[in-house]
Phi, psi and omega in degrees: 000147176279161177294324177292325181290322178293315181298317178294318179298319175300314185290319178300330185273355181263130177250020178290160175301323176217145179226151175217131178240129174237118181236125181232127176260133180245127170247123184233137178229149180220131173233129181246138178246148170214132183047048175062026179228147173284128174241351174207136178221117186230138178224137181223145175241130180225164178238148169224121182233133181233133174240132176246134177234137177246128173239097191061235182261025177248134181236133176231150185230140174225137183234146179207167171250008180260117183256035181272166177295322183291324178297320181300319178292316179297318183296319181300314181290323178291325176297319177294321179293318177293328175297321183293339179277347183274151174287152181293138181248103182294339182271355180293123185260002183095172181278160178295138180288155182296000000 
């Protein structure tokens, strides 16, 4: 799945007043040398996805490393559940506009 697809799926699953999705793909590589020869070469691709949901003046956050469509929906719901547990913040001005 693409980062844009994940973000769209999470936003469609959210019924919060405001929602924000941050999706980051990380590519990491490591090469180890011994006696002037490569003896280990490792590469890994990972995801970090964060969904923030605002319900009035309450904000909840959910984070995962699973970038599937099912995970997007679960994260959106979890962020809203976390927001419901937070105390009302009268100074909350909302998320930044796109």
